[in-house]
TORKOL-4160 file (C-alpha; in steps of 0.2 Angstrom, whole numbers, padded with zeros to 4 digits, m for minus):
89
<pt num="1" X="0000" Y="0000" Z="0000"/>
<pt num="2" X="0008" Y="0016" Z="m0005"/>
<pt num="3" X="m0006" Y="0029" Z="0000"/>
<pt num="4" X="m0003" Y="0040" Z="0015"/>
<pt num="5" X="m0015" Y="0049" Z="0026"/>
<pt num="6" X="m0012" Y="0064" Z="0038"/>
<pt num="7" X="m0027" Y="0072" Z="0046"/>
<pt num="8" X="m0031" Y="0077" Z="0063"/>
<pt num="9" X="m0046" Y="0084" Z="0072"/>
<pt num="10" X="m0044" Y="0091" Z="0090"/>
<pt num="11" X="m0055" Y="0100" Z="0102"/>
<pt num="12" X="m0050" Y="0109" Z="0118"/>
<pt num="13" X="m0047" Y="0125" Z="0127"/>
<pt num="14" X="m0034" Y="0138" Z="0122"/>
<pt num="15" X="m0020" Y="0139" Z="0134"/>
<pt num="16" X="m0014" Y="0157" Z="0129"/>
<pt num="17" X="m0021" Y="0171" Z="0119"/>
<pt num="18" X="m0018" Y="0168" Z="0100"/>
<pt num="19" X="m0002" Y="0177" Z="0094"/>
<pt num="20" X="m0003" Y="0185" Z="0077"/>
<pt num="21" X="0012" Y="0190" Z="0066"/>
<pt num="22" X="0015" Y="0193" Z="0048"/>
<pt num="23" X="0029" Y="0185" Z="0037"/>
<pt num="24" X="0040" Y="0195" Z="0025"/>
<pt num="25" X="0027" Y="0192" Z="0011"/>
<pt num="26" X="0013" Y="0199" Z="0022"/>
<pt num="27" X="0006" Y="0181" Z="0026"/>
<pt num="28" X="m0003" Y="0181" Z="0042"/>
<pt num="29" X="0003" Y="0168" Z="0055"/>
<pt num="30" X="m0007" Y="0164" Z="0070"/>
<pt num="31" X="0001" Y="0153" Z="0084"/>
<pt num="32" X="m0010" Y="0146" Z="0098"/>
<pt num="33" X="m0009" Y="0133" Z="0111"/>
<pt num="34" X="m0023" Y="0121" Z="0115"/>
<pt num="35" X="m0025" Y="0108" Z="0129"/>
<pt num="36" X="m0035" Y="0092" Z="0124"/>
<pt num="37" X="m0041" Y="0082" Z="0139"/>
<pt num="38" X="m0043" Y="0064" Z="0140"/>
<pt num="39" X="m0054" Y="0056" Z="0153"/>
<pt num="40" X="m0053" Y="0038" Z="0158"/>
<pt num="41" X="m0056" Y="0026" Z="0172"/>
<pt num="42" X="m0041" Y="0018" Z="0180"/>
<pt num="43" X="m0043" Y="m0001" Z="0179"/>
<pt num="44" X="m0034" Y="m0004" Z="0196"/>
<pt num="45" X="m0042" Y="0010" Z="0207"/>
<pt num="46" X="m0058" Y="0012" Z="0197"/>
<pt num="47" X="m0055" Y="0031" Z="0199"/>
<pt num="48" X="m0058" Y="0043" Z="0185"/>
<pt num="49" X="m0042" Y="0051" Z="0179"/>
<pt num="50" X="m0040" Y="0066" Z="0168"/>
<pt num="51" X="m0025" Y="0069" Z="0157"/>
<pt num="52" X="m0021" Y="0084" Z="0147"/>
<pt num="53" X="m0011" Y="0084" Z="0131"/>
<pt num="54" X="m0004" Y="0101" Z="0125"/>
<pt num="55" X="m0003" Y="0105" Z="0107"/>
<pt num="56" X="0005" Y="0120" Z="0098"/>
<pt num="57" X="m0005" Y="0125" Z="0082"/>
<pt num="58" X="m0001" Y="0137" Z="0068"/>
<pt num="59" X="m0015" Y="0144" Z="0057"/>
<pt num="60" X="m0011" Y="0153" Z="0041"/>
<pt num="61" X="m0018" Y="0167" Z="0031"/>
<pt num="62" X="m0036" Y="0174" Z="0033"/>
<pt num="63" X="m0041" Y="0160" Z="0044"/>
<pt num="64" X="m0027" Y="0165" Z="0056"/>
<pt num="65" X="m0032" Y="0183" Z="0056"/>
<pt num="66" X="m0051" Y="0178" Z="0059"/>
<pt num="67" X="m0046" Y="0166" Z="0073"/>
<pt num="68" X="m0035" Y="0179" Z="0082"/>
<pt num="69" X="m0050" Y="0192" Z="0081"/>
<pt num="70" X="m0063" Y="0181" Z="0089"/>
<pt num="71" X="m0054" Y="0169" Z="0102"/>
<pt num="72" X="m0044" Y="0172" Z="0118"/>
<pt num="73" X="m0036" Y="0161" Z="0132"/>
<pt num="74" X="m0049" Y="0149" Z="0139"/>
<pt num="75" X="m0060" Y="0148" Z="0124"/>
<pt num="76" X="m0065" Y="0131" Z="0117"/>
<pt num="77" X="m0060" Y="0128" Z="0099"/>
<pt num="78" X="m0061" Y="0114" Z="0086"/>
<pt num="79" X="m0046" Y="0112" Z="0074"/>
<pt num="80" X="m0045" Y="0101" Z="0058"/>
<pt num="81" X="m0029" Y="0100" Z="0049"/>
<pt num="82" X="m0013" Y="0089" Z="0047"/>
<pt num="83" X="0001" Y="0085" Z="0059"/>
<pt num="84" X="0018" Y="0092" Z="0056"/>
<pt num="85" X="0033" Y="0088" Z="0067"/>
<pt num="86" X="0045" Y="0102" Z="0070"/>
<pt num="87" X="0062" Y="0098" Z="0077"/>
<pt num="88" X="0076" Y="0110" Z="0083"/>
<pt num="89" X="0092" Y="0110" Z="0093"/>
């Protein structure tokens, strides 16, 4: 099988206010952090456990400008896009 598929849907609360900046070519770049919670029952203690995963998201262009205008820290948001792994030293 040679086909690849890269799609993700996340819903969670914003961990910080969206940060908007522009590239040299005047392209809007909106950076935001989101916390996605997972709730499950511990099989040994039978207690409910909540675990958060923190994800950094980049929104490009007009969508980024609109997102920045209407959202703030603590807002709930739904994201659909693709995963891209960034690495740095």
